[in-house]
C-alpha positions as CSV (number, residue, x, y, z in Angstrom):
1,M,-15.6,-7.3,-26.5
2,S,-14.1,-4.1,-27.8
3,R,-16.7,-3.9,-30.6
4,A,-19.5,-4.6,-28.0
5,S,-18.3,-1.7,-25.8
6,A,-18.0,0.5,-28.9
7,D,-21.6,-0.3,-29.8
8,G,-22.7,0.8,-26.3
9,V,-20.6,4.0,-26.3
10,A,-21.7,5.0,-29.8
11,K,-25.3,4.5,-28.9
12,A,-25.0,6.5,-25.7
13,L,-23.2,9.4,-27.4
14,G,-25.8,9.5,-30.1
15,E,-28.5,9.8,-27.5
16,A,-26.5,12.6,-26.0
17,S,-26.7,14.4,-29.4
18,H,-23.1,13.8,-30.5
19,D,-22.1,13.1,-34.1
20,V,-20.4,9.7,-33.8
21,R,-18.2,7.9,-36.3
22,R,-16.5,4.6,-35.6
23,V,-12.9,3.8,-36.6
24,E,-11.5,0.3,-36.5
25,L,-8.0,-0.2,-35.0
26,D,-6.1,-1.5,-38.0
27,D,-3.1,-0.6,-40.1
28,S,-4.9,2.4,-41.7
29,I,-6.2,4.0,-38.5
30,A,-3.7,6.9,-38.6
31,E,-4.8,8.0,-42.0
32,R,-8.5,7.7,-41.2
33,L,-8.1,9.6,-37.9
34,K,-6.2,12.4,-39.7
35,A,-8.8,12.6,-42.5
36,G,-11.8,12.5,-40.1
37,K,-11.2,15.9,-38.4
38,F,-12.5,14.6,-35.1
39,D,-13.0,16.8,-32.1
40,V,-12.5,14.0,-29.6
41,V,-11.5,10.3,-29.8
42,F,-13.1,7.9,-27.4
43,P,-10.7,4.9,-27.3
44,I,-12.8,1.8,-26.5
45,V,-10.4,-0.9,-27.4
46,H,-9.6,-3.4,-24.7
47,G,-6.3,-5.2,-24.3
48,A,-3.1,-4.9,-26.3
49,F,-2.6,-1.9,-28.5
50,G,-5.8,-0.2,-27.3
51,E,-5.5,-0.1,-23.5
52,D,-1.7,-0.4,-23.1
53,G,-0.7,3.1,-24.3
54,A,-0.1,2.2,-27.9
55,L,-3.2,3.8,-29.3
56,Q,-2.8,6.7,-26.8
57,G,0.7,7.3,-28.2
58,L,-0.7,7.5,-31.7
59,L,-3.4,10.0,-30.7
60,E,-0.7,12.2,-29.0
61,L,1.4,12.1,-32.2
62,L,-1.7,13.2,-34.1
63,A,-2.3,16.0,-31.5
64,M,-5.8,14.7,-30.9
65,A,-7.9,15.1,-27.7
66,Y,-9.0,11.7,-26.3
67,V,-10.9,10.2,-23.4
68,G,-9.0,8.2,-20.8
69,S,-5.6,7.9,-19.3
70,D,-2.4,9.0,-21.1
71,V,0.3,6.8,-22.4
72,L,2.2,6.3,-19.2
73,A,-0.7,5.5,-16.9
74,S,-2.2,3.2,-19.6
75,A,1.1,1.3,-20.0
76,M,1.7,0.9,-16.2
77,A,-1.8,-0.2,-15.5
78,M,-1.7,-2.9,-18.2
79,N,1.7,-4.2,-17.1
80,K,0.7,-5.9,-13.9
81,P,4.3,-6.4,-12.5
82,I,5.0,-2.7,-13.0
83,A,1.6,-1.7,-11.5
84,R,2.4,-3.8,-8.4
85,V,5.6,-1.8,-7.9
86,V,3.6,1.4,-8.2
87,F,0.9,0.2,-5.8
88,A,3.5,-1.0,-3.2
89,N,5.4,2.3,-3.3
90,A,2.1,4.1,-2.7
91,G,1.4,1.9,0.4
92,L,-1.6,0.1,-1.2
93,P,-2.3,-3.5,-0.2
94,I,-1.4,-6.2,-2.7
95,A,-0.9,-9.9,-2.5
96,R,2.5,-11.5,-2.3
97,G,3.7,-12.2,-5.8
98,V,6.6,-12.9,-8.1
99,A,7.0,-12.2,-11.8
100,L,8.5,-15.1,-13.8
101,E,10.4,-14.2,-17.0
102,K,9.7,-16.6,-19.9
103,E,12.1,-19.6,-20.0
104,N,12.1,-23.3,-20.9
105,D,11.6,-24.7,-17.4
106,A,8.0,-24.1,-16.5
107,L,8.1,-26.7,-13.8
108,G,11.1,-25.1,-12.2
109,A,9.5,-21.7,-12.3
110,A,6.3,-23.1,-10.8
111,K,8.2,-24.6,-7.9
112,R,10.1,-21.3,-7.3
113,A,6.8,-19.4,-7.2
114,R,5.3,-21.8,-4.7
115,R,8.5,-21.5,-2.5
116,E,8.4,-17.7,-2.6
117,V,4.7,-16.9,-2.7
118,G,2.9,-19.9,-1.2
119,A,1.3,-23.2,-2.3
120,A,-2.0,-21.6,-3.4
121,L,-1.5,-19.4,-6.4
122,V,-3.1,-17.3,-9.0
123,V,-1.2,-17.3,-12.3
124,K,-1.8,-14.7,-15.0
125,P,0.0,-13.2,-18.0
126,G,2.0,-10.1,-17.1
127,S,0.1,-7.9,-19.5
128,S,-3.4,-8.9,-20.3
129,G,-7.0,-8.2,-19.3
130,S,-10.5,-9.7,-19.1
131,A,-9.1,-12.6,-17.1
132,I,-7.6,-14.1,-20.3
133,G,-5.0,-16.7,-19.4
134,V,-5.7,-16.6,-15.6
135,A,-5.7,-19.8,-13.6
136,R,-6.1,-20.4,-9.9
137,F,-4.5,-23.3,-8.0
138,E,-5.4,-24.5,-4.5
139,A,-2.7,-25.6,-2.1
140,D,-3.3,-29.2,-2.9
141,A,-2.7,-28.7,-6.7
142,S,0.4,-30.5,-8.1
143,D,3.5,-28.6,-9.2
144,E,2.8,-30.0,-12.7
145,D,-0.6,-28.4,-12.7
146,V,0.9,-25.0,-11.7
147,A,3.6,-25.4,-14.3
148,R,0.9,-25.8,-17.0
149,G,-0.7,-22.6,-15.8
150,V,2.7,-20.9,-16.0
151,A,3.3,-22.2,-19.5
152,D,-0.2,-21.1,-20.6
153,A,0.5,-17.6,-19.3
154,W,3.9,-17.5,-21.1
155,A,2.1,-18.4,-24.3
156,L,0.3,-15.1,-24.1
157,D,3.1,-12.9,-22.6
158,D,6.8,-13.0,-21.8
159,V,6.1,-12.7,-18.1
160,A,3.9,-14.9,-15.9
161,L,2.7,-13.2,-12.7
162,C,2.2,-15.5,-9.7
163,E,0.3,-14.1,-6.8
164,S,-0.9,-15.6,-3.5
165,F,-4.4,-17.0,-3.8
166,V,-6.4,-14.9,-1.4
167,K,-9.9,-16.4,-0.8
168,G,-12.6,-13.8,-0.5
169,R,-15.3,-11.9,-2.2
170,E,-14.7,-10.4,-5.7
171,V,-15.3,-6.7,-5.6
172,T,-14.7,-3.9,-8.0
173,C,-14.8,-0.1,-7.5
174,S,-15.0,2.6,-10.1
175,V,-13.6,6.2,-10.2
176,I,-14.9,9.0,-12.3
177,D,-12.5,11.9,-12.8
178,V,-14.0,14.7,-14.9
179,P,-12.8,18.0,-13.4
180,H,-13.4,20.0,-16.6
181,V,-17.1,19.1,-16.5
182,E,-17.9,18.8,-12.8
183,A,-15.2,21.1,-11.4
184,R,-14.4,18.8,-8.5
185,A,-12.0,16.1,-7.4
186,P,-12.2,12.5,-8.6
187,R,-15.3,10.7,-7.3
188,V,-15.5,7.1,-6.1
189,L,-18.6,5.3,-7.3
190,A,-20.3,2.6,-5.2
191,A,-18.4,-0.7,-5.1
192,T,-19.9,-3.8,-6.7
193,E,-19.7,-7.4,-5.6
194,I,-19.5,-10.0,-8.3
195,A,-20.8,-13.5,-8.0
196,S,-20.0,-16.1,-10.7
197,P,-21.8,-19.3,-9.5
198,K,-21.2,-21.2,-12.8
199,D,-17.5,-20.4,-12.8
200,A,-14.5,-20.8,-10.5
201,F,-14.1,-17.0,-10.5
202,Y,-14.9,-14.0,-12.6
203,T,-13.6,-15.5,-15.9
204,Y,-13.8,-14.1,-19.4
205,Q,-17.0,-16.1,-20.0
206,A,-18.5,-14.9,-16.8
207,R,-17.7,-11.3,-17.7
208,Y,-19.2,-11.1,-21.1
209,A,-21.9,-13.8,-21.4
210,A,-25.3,-12.6,-20.4
211,G,-26.6,-14.1,-17.2
212,R,-23.2,-15.7,-16.3
213,S,-22.5,-13.4,-13.4
214,A,-24.6,-11.5,-10.8
215,H,-23.7,-8.0,-9.5
216,T,-24.6,-6.4,-6.2
217,C,-24.2,-2.6,-6.3
218,P,-23.7,-1.1,-3.9
219,A,-21.8,-4.1,-2.3
220,K,-22.6,-4.8,1.3
221,L,-19.1,-4.4,2.7
222,G,-19.8,-3.0,6.1
223,A,-16.7,-1.4,7.8
224,L,-14.5,-2.3,4.8
225,E,-16.5,-0.1,2.3
226,A,-14.6,3.0,3.1
227,R,-11.3,1.1,2.8
228,V,-12.3,-0.1,-0.7
229,H,-13.1,3.4,-1.8
230,E,-9.9,4.7,-0.3
231,I,-7.7,2.2,-2.2
232,A,-9.6,2.6,-5.5
233,L,-8.9,6.3,-5.4
234,G,-5.3,5.8,-4.2
235,A,-4.6,3.4,-7.1
236,H,-6.2,5.8,-9.6
237,R,-3.9,8.6,-8.4
238,A,-0.8,6.4,-8.0
239,L,-0.9,5.4,-11.6
240,G,-1.8,8.9,-12.8
241,C,-5.1,7.8,-14.3
242,R,-7.5,10.3,-15.6
243,D,-11.2,10.5,-16.6
244,L,-12.1,6.9,-15.5
245,S,-10.7,3.8,-13.9
246,R,-12.0,0.6,-12.2
247,A,-10.0,-1.2,-9.5
248,D,-10.5,-4.9,-8.8
249,F,-10.2,-6.4,-5.3
250,V,-10.5,-9.5,-3.2
251,V,-12.2,-8.7,0.1
252,T,-12.0,-11.0,3.1
253,E,-13.6,-10.6,6.5
254,T,-10.7,-8.4,7.7
255,E,-8.7,-7.1,4.7
256,V,-8.9,-5.6,1.2
257,V,-6.4,-6.8,-1.4
258,L,-5.9,-4.7,-4.6
259,L,-5.5,-6.8,-7.7
260,E,-5.3,-4.4,-10.7
261,V,-6.7,-1.3,-12.3
262,N,-8.5,-1.1,-15.6
263,T,-8.0,2.3,-17.4
264,L,-10.6,1.5,-20.1
265,P,-13.3,-0.6,-18.3
266,G,-15.9,-2.4,-20.3
267,M,-18.9,-0.4,-21.6
268,T,-21.3,-3.2,-22.6
269,A,-24.8,-3.8,-21.3
270,T,-23.4,-6.2,-18.7
271,S,-20.4,-4.0,-17.8
272,L,-19.6,-2.9,-14.2
273,Y,-18.6,0.7,-14.8
274,P,-21.8,1.9,-16.4
275,E,-23.7,-0.1,-13.8
276,A,-21.9,1.7,-10.9
277,A,-22.5,5.1,-12.6
278,S,-26.2,4.3,-13.0
279,A,-26.4,3.5,-9.3
280,A,-25.0,6.9,-8.6
281,G,-27.7,8.5,-10.7
282,L,-25.5,9.0,-13.8
283,A,-27.2,7.5,-16.9
284,F,-25.0,5.9,-19.6
285,P,-25.5,8.7,-22.1
286,A,-24.8,11.4,-19.5
287,L,-21.7,9.5,-18.4
288,C,-20.3,9.2,-22.0
289,D,-21.2,12.8,-22.6
290,A,-19.3,14.0,-19.5
291,L,-16.2,12.0,-20.5
292,V,-16.2,13.4,-24.0
293,R,-16.8,17.0,-22.9
294,N,-14.0,16.6,-20.3
295,A,-11.5,15.4,-23.0
296,H,-12.5,18.2,-25.3
297,A,-12.0,20.8,-22.6
298,R,-8.6,19.3,-21.9
299,G,-7.6,19.3,-25.5
300,A,-4.5,17.6,-27.1
301,R,-1.3,17.2,-25.2
302,R,0.7,20.5,-25.0
303,R,3.7,20.7,-27.3
304,N,6.6,22.9,-26.5
305,A,8.1,25.0,-29.3
306,A,11.2,23.4,-30.7
307,L,14.4,25.3,-29.8
308,P,16.9,26.0,-32.6
309,L,20.3,24.4,-32.4
310,P,23.0,26.7,-31.1
Protein backbone atom coordinates (compact mmCIF):
# COMPACT_ATOMS: atom_id res chain seq x y z
CA MET A 1 0.00 0.00 0.00
CA SER A 2 2.72 2.52 0.92
CA ARG A 3 4.63 1.81 -2.30
CA ALA A 4 1.43 2.11 -4.34
CA SER A 5 0.75 5.52 -2.80
CA ALA A 6 4.39 6.50 -3.37
CA ASP A 7 4.02 5.57 -7.05
CA GLY A 8 1.02 7.86 -7.33
CA VAL A 9 2.62 10.80 -5.53
CA ALA A 10 5.92 10.49 -7.43
CA LYS A 11 4.09 10.46 -10.76
CA ALA A 12 1.93 13.44 -9.78
CA LEU A 13 4.90 15.49 -8.57
CA GLY A 14 6.81 14.66 -11.75
CA GLU A 15 3.87 15.96 -13.78
CA ALA A 16 4.02 19.12 -11.68
CA SER A 17 7.68 19.59 -12.73
CA HIS A 18 9.30 18.53 -9.45
CA ASP A 19 12.51 16.50 -9.33
CA VAL A 20 11.44 13.41 -7.36
CA ARG A 21 13.60 10.77 -5.74
CA ARG A 22 12.19 7.89 -3.73
CA VAL A 23 13.76 6.72 -0.47
CA GLU A 24 12.73 3.46 1.21
CA LEU A 25 12.00 3.44 4.93
CA ASP A 26 14.71 1.05 6.12
CA ASP A 27 17.67 1.08 8.52
CA SER A 28 19.74 3.32 6.24
CA ILE A 29 17.12 6.01 5.67
CA ALA A 30 18.79 8.63 7.88
CA GLU A 31 22.05 8.45 5.95
CA ARG A 32 20.28 8.58 2.57
CA LEU A 33 18.12 11.53 3.62
CA LYS A 34 21.18 13.45 4.83
CA ALA A 35 23.10 12.68 1.64
CA GLY A 36 20.20 13.55 -0.66
CA LYS A 37 20.02 17.28 0.15
CA PHE A 38 16.26 17.27 -0.35
CA ASP A 39 14.21 20.47 -0.22
CA VAL A 40 11.08 18.70 1.04
CA VAL A 41 10.19 15.18 2.14
CA PHE A 42 6.74 13.80 1.33
CA PRO A 43 6.22 10.94 3.82
CA ILE A 44 3.88 8.47 2.17
CA VAL A 45 4.36 5.49 4.46
CA HIS A 46 1.16 4.15 6.00
CA GLY A 47 0.97 2.50 9.39
CA ALA A 48 3.66 1.93 12.00
CA PHE A 49 6.87 3.96 11.78
CA GLY A 50 5.60 6.06 8.89
CA GLU A 51 2.28 7.45 10.04
CA ASP A 52 2.65 7.31 13.83
CA GLY A 53 5.20 10.08 14.37
CA ALA A 54 8.35 7.94 14.16
CA LEU A 55 9.38 9.04 10.67
CA GLN A 56 8.28 12.59 11.45
CA GLY A 57 10.57 12.61 14.50
CA LEU A 58 13.51 11.54 12.36
CA LEU A 59 12.79 14.30 9.85
CA GLU A 60 12.72 16.85 12.65
CA LEU A 61 16.04 15.58 14.02
CA LEU A 62 17.46 16.04 10.52
CA ALA A 63 15.95 19.55 10.34
CA MET A 64 14.06 18.73 7.14
CA ALA A 65 10.82 20.24 5.86
CA TYR A 66 8.12 17.62 5.30
CA VAL A 67 4.50 17.27 4.22
CA GLY A 68 1.88 16.35 6.78
CA SER A 69 1.21 16.44 10.48
CA ASP A 70 3.98 16.77 13.04
CA VAL A 71 5.10 14.15 15.56
CA LEU A 72 2.43 14.78 18.19
CA ALA A 73 -0.57 14.95 15.87
CA SER A 74 0.62 11.87 13.95
CA ALA A 75 1.11 9.87 17.14
CA MET A 76 -2.23 10.85 18.66
CA ALA A 77 -4.20 10.12 15.50
CA MET A 78 -2.58 6.69 15.14
CA ASN A 79 -3.27 5.77 18.77
CA LYS A 80 -7.03 5.28 18.66
CA PRO A 81 -7.65 5.27 22.45
CA ILE A 82 -5.72 8.54 22.79
CA ALA A 83 -7.51 10.05 19.81
CA ARG A 84 -10.84 9.17 21.42
CA VAL A 85 -9.88 11.16 24.52
CA VAL A 86 -8.93 14.14 22.37
CA PHE A 87 -12.18 13.92 20.39
CA ALA A 88 -14.30 13.62 23.54
CA ASN A 89 -12.58 16.63 25.13
CA ALA A 90 -13.34 18.61 21.96
CA GLY A 91 -17.01 17.65 22.17
CA LEU A 92 -16.91 15.50 19.02
CA PRO A 93 -19.33 12.54 18.78
CA ILE A 94 -17.72 9.12 19.25
CA ALA A 95 -19.16 5.66 19.91
CA ARG A 96 -19.09 4.14 23.38
CA GLY A 97 -15.86 2.25 23.82
CA VAL A 98 -13.31 0.65 26.09
CA ALA A 99 -9.60 0.02 25.63
CA LEU A 100 -8.48 -3.44 26.75
CA GLU A 101 -4.86 -3.85 27.79
CA LYS A 102 -3.27 -7.09 26.62
CA GLU A 103 -3.63 -9.96 29.09
CA ASN A 104 -4.06 -13.73 29.12
CA ASP A 105 -7.84 -13.83 29.50
CA ALA A 106 -9.32 -12.76 26.16
CA LEU A 107 -12.70 -14.27 27.05
CA GLY A 108 -12.90 -12.32 30.28
CA ALA A 109 -11.92 -9.14 28.45
CA ALA A 110 -14.58 -9.77 25.80
CA LYS A 111 -17.28 -10.23 28.44
CA ARG A 112 -16.18 -7.02 30.16
CA ALA A 113 -16.36 -5.11 26.87
CA ARG A 114 -19.88 -6.34 26.20
CA ARG A 115 -20.98 -5.36 29.71
CA GLU A 116 -19.52 -1.87 29.42
CA VAL A 117 -20.09 -1.08 25.75
CA GLY A 118 -22.92 -3.31 24.53
CA ALA A 119 -23.50 -6.69 22.94
CA ALA A 120 -22.74 -5.53 19.37
CA LEU A 121 -19.09 -4.53 19.05
CA VAL A 122 -16.36 -3.47 16.69
CA VAL A 123 -12.95 -4.73 17.84
CA LYS A 124 -9.73 -3.23 16.47
CA PRO A 125 -6.04 -2.92 17.38
CA GLY A 126 -5.33 0.24 19.36
CA SER A 127 -2.75 1.52 16.87
CA SER A 128 -3.24 0.33 13.34
CA GLY A 129 -4.75 1.42 10.05
CA SER A 130 -6.34 0.29 6.78
CA ALA A 131 -8.87 -1.81 8.75
CA ILE A 132 -6.16 -4.39 9.53
CA GLY A 133 -7.24 -6.56 12.45
CA VAL A 134 -10.75 -5.05 12.61
CA ALA A 135 -13.70 -7.36 13.33
CA ARG A 136 -17.40 -6.60 13.76
CA PHE A 137 -19.76 -8.62 15.94
CA GLU A 138 -23.55 -8.48 15.97
CA ALA A 139 -25.44 -8.72 19.25
CA ASP A 140 -26.11 -12.44 18.69
CA ALA A 141 -22.40 -13.31 18.36
CA SER A 142 -21.02 -15.54 21.11
CA ASP A 143 -18.62 -14.29 23.76
CA GLU A 144 -16.11 -16.79 22.39
CA ASP A 145 -16.29 -15.20 18.93
CA VAL A 146 -15.69 -11.75 20.40
CA ALA A 147 -12.81 -13.16 22.45
CA ARG A 148 -11.17 -14.41 19.27
CA GLY A 149 -11.50 -10.92 17.83
CA VAL A 150 -9.88 -9.45 20.94
CA ALA A 151 -7.05 -11.98 20.77
CA ASP A 152 -6.50 -11.18 17.08
CA ALA A 153 -6.29 -7.47 17.91
CA TRP A 154 -3.82 -8.20 20.72
CA ALA A 155 -1.67 -10.13 18.26
CA LEU A 156 -1.13 -6.83 16.44
CA ASP A 157 -1.09 -4.38 19.33
CA ASP A 158 -0.88 -4.26 23.12
CA VAL A 159 -4.34 -2.68 23.28
CA ALA A 160 -7.63 -3.85 21.77
CA LEU A 161 -10.20 -1.10 21.32
CA CYS A 162 -13.83 -2.23 21.58
CA GLU A 163 -16.46 0.21 20.37
CA SER A 164 -20.22 0.05 20.06
CA PHE A 165 -21.24 -1.28 16.65
CA VAL A 166 -23.22 1.59 15.14
CA LYS A 167 -25.07 0.51 12.01
CA GLY A 168 -25.12 3.10 9.27
CA ARG A 169 -23.48 4.39 6.11
CA GLU A 170 -19.70 4.45 5.88
CA VAL A 171 -18.61 8.00 5.08
CA THR A 172 -15.29 9.79 4.92
CA CYS A 173 -14.49 13.48 4.69
CA SER A 174 -11.16 15.09 3.80
CA VAL A 175 -9.53 18.35 4.90
CA ILE A 176 -6.88 20.27 2.96
CA ASP A 177 -4.88 22.75 5.03
CA VAL A 178 -2.30 24.61 2.92
CA PRO A 179 -2.27 28.20 4.21
CA HIS A 180 1.18 29.01 2.81
CA VAL A 181 -0.11 28.25 -0.68
CA GLU A 182 -3.74 29.33 -0.62
CA ALA A 183 -3.53 31.93 2.21
CA ARG A 184 -6.77 30.73 3.75
CA ALA A 185 -8.11 28.55 6.55
CA PRO A 186 -8.40 24.76 6.26
CA ARG A 187 -10.92 23.68 3.63
CA VAL A 188 -13.29 20.74 3.94
CA LEU A 189 -13.68 18.72 0.75
CA ALA A 190 -16.88 16.96 -0.24
CA ALA A 191 -17.73 13.90 1.83
CA THR A 192 -17.63 10.48 0.19
CA GLU A 193 -19.90 7.52 0.88
CA ILE A 194 -18.28 4.10 0.57
CA ALA A 195 -20.13 0.94 -0.40
CA SER A 196 -18.43 -2.46 -0.18
CA PRO A 197 -21.02 -4.96 -1.45
CA LYS A 198 -18.59 -7.90 -1.48
CA ASP A 199 -17.40 -7.29 2.08
CA ALA A 200 -19.00 -6.94 5.49
CA PHE A 201 -17.55 -3.41 5.71
CA TYR A 202 -14.72 -1.32 4.21
CA THR A 203 -12.05 -3.96 4.81
CA TYR A 204 -8.39 -3.90 3.80
CA GLN A 205 -9.25 -5.84 0.65
CA ALA A 206 -12.13 -3.50 -0.18
CA ARG A 207 -9.85 -0.48 0.22
CA TYR A 208 -7.05 -1.51 -2.07
CA ALA A 209 -8.36 -4.06 -4.58
CA ALA A 210 -9.65 -2.46 -7.78
CA GLY A 211 -13.42 -2.72 -8.12
CA ARG A 212 -13.95 -3.97 -4.55
CA SER A 213 -15.66 -0.77 -3.36
CA ALA A 214 -17.81 1.98 -4.86
CA HIS A 215 -17.49 5.64 -3.91
CA THR A 216 -20.15 8.35 -4.15
CA CYS A 217 -18.61 11.83 -4.03
CA PRO A 218 -20.19 14.06 -3.00
CA ALA A 219 -22.19 11.83 -0.68
CA LYS A 220 -25.92 12.44 -0.50
CA LEU A 221 -26.21 13.22 3.20
CA GLY A 222 -28.98 15.80 3.22
CA ALA A 223 -29.21 17.75 6.46
CA LEU A 224 -26.27 15.83 7.97
CA GLU A 225 -23.77 17.01 5.34
CA ALA A 226 -22.89 20.18 7.23
CA ARG A 227 -22.47 18.18 10.44
CA VAL A 228 -20.01 15.79 8.76
CA HIS A 229 -17.99 18.76 7.47
CA GLU A 230 -18.04 20.41 10.89
CA ILE A 231 -16.79 17.28 12.67
CA ALA A 232 -14.08 16.55 10.09
CA LEU A 233 -12.68 20.05 10.54
CA GLY A 234 -13.09 19.84 14.32
CA ALA A 235 -11.17 16.56 14.48
CA HIS A 236 -8.39 17.99 12.27
CA ARG A 237 -8.02 20.95 14.62
CA ALA A 238 -8.40 18.97 17.85
CA LEU A 239 -5.48 16.70 16.96
CA GLY A 240 -3.43 19.61 15.62
CA CYS A 241 -3.18 18.13 12.12
CA ARG A 242 -1.66 20.12 9.32
CA ASP A 243 -1.66 20.00 5.51
CA LEU A 244 -4.11 17.13 5.07
CA SER A 245 -6.29 14.66 6.94
CA ARG A 246 -9.26 12.39 6.33
CA ALA A 247 -11.88 11.60 8.95
CA ASP A 248 -13.96 8.41 8.86
CA PHE A 249 -17.55 8.22 10.08
CA VAL A 250 -20.64 6.09 10.46
CA VAL A 251 -23.72 8.11 9.53
CA THR A 252 -27.20 6.98 10.57
CA GLU A 253 -30.49 8.65 9.70
CA THR A 254 -30.14 11.00 12.67
CA GLU A 255 -26.52 11.11 13.85
CA VAL A 256 -22.88 11.24 12.80
CA VAL A 257 -20.31 9.16 14.70
CA LEU A 258 -16.61 9.93 14.31
CA LEU A 259 -14.40 6.83 14.07
CA GLU A 260 -10.85 8.02 13.42
CA VAL A 261 -8.61 10.45 11.55
CA ASN A 262 -5.97 9.49 8.98
CA THR A 263 -3.07 11.96 8.85
CA LEU A 264 -1.53 10.34 5.75
CA PRO A 265 -4.49 9.07 3.72
CA GLY A 266 -3.96 6.77 0.78
CA MET A 267 -2.74 8.26 -2.48
CA THR A 268 -3.40 5.41 -4.94
CA ALA A 269 -5.61 5.36 -8.02
CA THR A 270 -8.49 4.05 -5.87
CA SER A 271 -7.86 6.30 -2.85
CA LEU A 272 -10.48 8.55 -1.34
CA TYR A 273 -8.48 11.71 -0.67
CA PRO A 274 -7.36 12.38 -4.27
CA GLU A 275 -10.88 11.53 -5.42
CA ALA A 276 -12.40 14.16 -3.12
CA ALA A 277 -9.81 16.73 -4.23
CA SER A 278 -10.61 15.98 -7.86
CA ALA A 279 -14.32 16.52 -7.18
CA ALA A 280 -13.38 19.96 -5.84
CA GLY A 281 -11.53 20.76 -9.06
CA LEU A 282 -8.05 20.06 -7.69
CA ALA A 283 -6.25 17.56 -9.93
CA PHE A 284 -3.83 15.11 -8.32
CA PRO A 285 -0.63 16.82 -9.62
CA ALA A 286 -1.91 20.21 -8.41
CA LEU A 287 -2.81 18.70 -5.03
CA CYS A 288 0.64 17.18 -4.49
CA ASP A 289 2.30 20.34 -5.76
CA ALA A 290 0.35 22.47 -3.25
CA LEU A 291 1.24 20.16 -0.37
CA VAL A 292 4.95 20.22 -1.24
CA ARG A 293 5.06 23.99 -1.75
CA ASN A 294 3.27 24.51 1.55
CA ALA A 295 5.79 22.32 3.40
CA HIS A 296 8.69 24.12 1.72
CA ALA A 297 7.30 27.52 2.73
CA ARG A 298 6.87 26.31 6.32
CA GLY A 299 10.40 24.93 6.43
CA ALA A 300 11.97 22.75 9.09
CA ARG A 301 10.88 22.98 12.70
CA ARG A 302 12.31 26.00 14.47
CA ARG A 303 15.19 25.29 16.82
CA ASN A 304 15.92 27.60 19.71
CA ALA A 305 19.54 28.50 20.42
CA ALA A 306 21.06 26.44 23.24
CA LEU A 307 21.64 28.37 26.45
CA PRO A 308 25.04 28.02 28.14
CA LEU A 309 25.11 26.45 31.56
CA PRO A 310 25.33 29.06 34.35
